[in-house]
N, C-alpha and C positions, 0 to 999 in steps of 0.2 A: 492784854495788849500783845503778848507774844503769839497767842493763837491767831489774832487778827493779822499780824505781820506775816505769819506763816501762810495764812490763806491768801494774802495779797501776792506773796512770792509765787505760790502755786498757780494762781490765776494768771500771773504774768507770763507763765511758761506755756500756756495753752491758749487756744482760740477762745473767744468769748462764748461761742456756742457750746464748746466742750466744757468749759468751766461752769457754765450755767447748769448743765446737765449733771455735773459731778457734785456741785455744791448747792444744788437747789432745793434740797429736802431738809433744810435746817429746822422748820417748824416742828417736824416730827420728833426732833431730839428732846425738846422740852417735855413732851408727853411721856417720855421714857424715864425721866428723872436722871440725875447725874450718875456717871459710872462709879462703881463701887471702889475702883482704884484708878489712879491717874498714871500708873506705871505699867508698861507692857514690854516684855522682852521677846524679841523676834529673832528667829534663826537667820544667820547669814552664811552663805557658802558660795561656791563658784557656779552654781546652777542658774544660768541667766533666764531659763524658761519661767522661773518663778518671779519674774520682774514685777508683777503687781504688788507683791508684798514689800518690795524694795522702794518702788515709787510712791507707796502709800504713806510715807512718813508724815508729810504735812497734812494729809487727810486724817491720819490718826490723831494728830494734835488738834485739828479742828473738831474732832469728836470728843475732846476733853481729856484725851490720853496724852498729857503734856510731857511725860517722861518716857520717850520711846528709845529703847536700847536695842541695837543690833548686836547679837551675840554670835561669835564665830562657832559654827557647828558643821560637822561633816554631814553630807547629804545621805540619802538612802537609808541604810539600816540603822545608823546612829541617831538620826533625828528623833524618831519616836521614843527612843530610850532616854534622851535628854529631856524630852517633855515629861515623860513618866517620872523621872527623878526630880522634877521641879527646877531644872536648870534654865529652861526657857519656857515661855508661855505659848507661843504660836510658831508654826512652821508649815511649809507646803511639802507634801510627800506623795509619792505614787500610791494609788489606791490599793494595788496589790500588796505593797509593803505595809500599809496600814492594816489590811486584813491579816497579814502574817503576824504582826505584833499583837493584834487583838486576840488571835488564836493562842499566842504565848502568854496571855493574861495581863498585858500591859494596860494600865488604867488611862488610856487615851481616848479621845473623842473626835470624830470627824464632824465638822459643823457646816461645811460647804465645799462645793467644787469650784476650782479656779479656772482650769482650762483643759483642753484636750490636745492631742496631736503633737507632742514634743519628741517622741521616740522615732528613730529611723533605723532600720536594719540594713547595714552595709555588708556586702559580700564581694568576694573575688570570683572571677570565672573559674570553673564553669557553673557555680551556684547561681541560679536564677529564681528559685522558689524556696519556700520553707521546706518542702519535701526533699529538696536537694541537700539539706543539711544532714541527712542520714549518713552516719559514719564520718562526719566532718568535725573539725576542731573549731570551737566557738569560744571567743574570749569573754570572760566575765570577771568581776571583782571577787565575788565569793558565791557560794552556793545559796546564800540567803540575800544576795543583792537584788535590787530592783530589776537589773538587766536579766539575771537568771530567772527570776519569778515570771517576768513578762515573756521571755523566750520559751520557757517551759510550757506556758499556756498556749503560745503560738504553735509550738511543735505538736502538742496534743490535739490542737484544733484540726490539723491535717492528717492525723492518724499516726504520728510518730510517738514513740515512748521516750520522753525526755530523760528518763533515768538510764536508758540503755542505748538509745540510737545516736546520741550526740556525745562527743568527747569534750567536756567542759575544761577550759584552760583558765585557771584562776591567776589573778594578779592585782595587787592593790594600786590605787591611785591611777596614774596615766598608763600603767603597764599594759592593760588590755588594748587600748588604742594603739600604742606603739607596736605591740605584737602583730596587730592586724596590718598596720602600715608597712611593717617589714615582711608581710606575707607569711608569717609563722602561724597564723590562724586563718580560717576560711571565712568567718563572719564575725560581726561585732554589732551589738545593739547600742546605738549612740544617742545621747541627749545633749542639748545645748550646753556649752558651745562646741561639743565634739563633732556634730554633723557639719557645722560650718568650717571647722578646721580640716576635716577630711576632704570636703569639697575644694577648699583652697589648695590642698596638697595633691588634689586629683588622685585620691586613693579610693579604690573600690567603686561600687555602684550601689544605689539604693534599690532594694527589692521589696521593702515594706515601708510605707510612710503612714504612721498611725493617724496623721491628720486627714488623710483622704482615702485610705484603704479600709474596706469593711472586713470584719465587723468592728475593728479597733476604733475607727473614726466615729462610731456611733455612741461612744462612751467617753466620759471625761477620764483623764489619766491622773490628774493631780488634785489632791484634796487639802483644804485648810484644816489643820488638826491642832488640838490643844489637849489639856488634861481634863479628866472628869471633874477633878476638884476645882479647877478654874471656872468651868461652866457652872458648877453648883454655887460657888461663892460669888461669882461675878457675871451674872447673866446679862446685865445691861452693857457691861464692858465687852463681853463676848460679841453681842450683836453689833456694837459700834466698831469693833475690829473688823468683823466680817463686812460691814457696810463700807468701810474705808477700802478694804481689799477689792471688793467687787467694783467700786467706783474706779479704782486704779486699773482694774482689768479693762474697763470700758475706755479709760484713757489710753492704755497701751494699744487697743484696737483702733481708736480714733486718730491717734497721732503717734505712730511708732517712732518717728524720727525724734520727737521731743522726749519720749519715754526712754529711748536708747541713750540720748544725751544725758539724761538724769542718772542712768546707770553708771555712765562713765564719770560724771561729776561726783557721784556719791562713792566712787571707787569700788563699786560692786564688780566691775570688769574694766579692763583697759583696752578692749577692742570694740570700738564703736561700730565697725562694719559687721562684726559677728552679732552684736546686740541688735542692730537694725534688721539684719536678715532674720533673726529669730523672732523678733516682735512683729515683723511683717508677715511671717508665715503661720504663726500659731493663731488659731481661732479663739481669741480671748472672750468673745461675746457668747460663747455657747453655754455659759453658766445660766443664762436666762432660759434656754430652750431644753436643755438636757436634764433628766431626772438624776439627781445625785445618788439616791438610793438604788436606782437601777445599776449605776456604775459599781457601787460596792457589792451588790448581789452578783453581778456579772463576774467580777474577779474572784469573789469568795466561792462561787459555785465551781469555777474552773480550777482554782487552786485545790479545792476539796476533791474534785474529780481525779486530779493527778497525784493525790496523796500527800501534798505538801502541808495542808492543814487538816485537822481532824474534827474541829468543832463545827456545829451546824451553822451554815451561813445565816440563817434567820436569827439565831442566838447572837452571833457576832454583831449583826446589824442592830438588834434590839439594845444590846449593851454598849455598843461603841459608836453610835451615831446619834445626832440630835439635829433635826432639820427645821425646827420651829423658827429659828432666826432667818434661815435661808428662805423659807416659804413666806415669811413676813416681808422680807426685803425684795423678793421677786414682785410682790404686789406694790410695795412702796416705790420701787425704782423702775416700774414698768414703762414709764414714759422715756 
């Protein structure tokens, strides 16, 4: 009964057409058998670009995962470590960060791509291109943070040496954003809700938008990850989690206003305006069209080229990805 009530609440928050598309593949569930577990622990942090995993709660319950727990987790570098330690089951992380941790030997697994285009590079005058960052100060959280990994790749792409040509300024939490806002750094790679805050404060200008600028816009940025042990022990549950998250991604694309309201109501954020702007801008439907393995290979090859990882990209992909559920769901959810 609780599952049916949850489904009714979810249907009530979206249009009939959207609800039908999200909840219309119920017959396929019986063919899979029941999930091996009814409990799933999902990472929760301040990154609102990962909205699909937050608005998926009732869809997860409809999939038979009746005990959904959102566990506080720092984003970026910490998330894969928590998954590897068995503290959480699923989270969404930047593909480059996933590659970095696979190279370090963490037993994690990427099972699907969720979205692209959440990072935006802000800069102060006179910086107008990536090449202009030579000799400049760039704010990051750490030298292993998602921001540093992505910017190192961007710098190398235009011929800069990220190890020598850029002065990296480290600072935890909100420090990199505030250093940029104060003009103490020249550039800052932001992800939601940081771009929305910088625009609201009229700080800097965007010189790279990974949602529209090539080659970055041609690849997903954030992957759904879990542990290798969870996939091995709970293959049906893994597929059902991924199905719920992908349907939730479609919901974010189809009705960003309702999805943003759910983020606020669920206390994942207190800024409806930032959430709505984020969900309206990010192309959440690209999971259908983009090849998740291409994304992992793209970032693995470039991190290898700049010397940040040493392992063969092909080995990392072979050991740290499992696309069988994604491929099945692309066919199942094609309509």
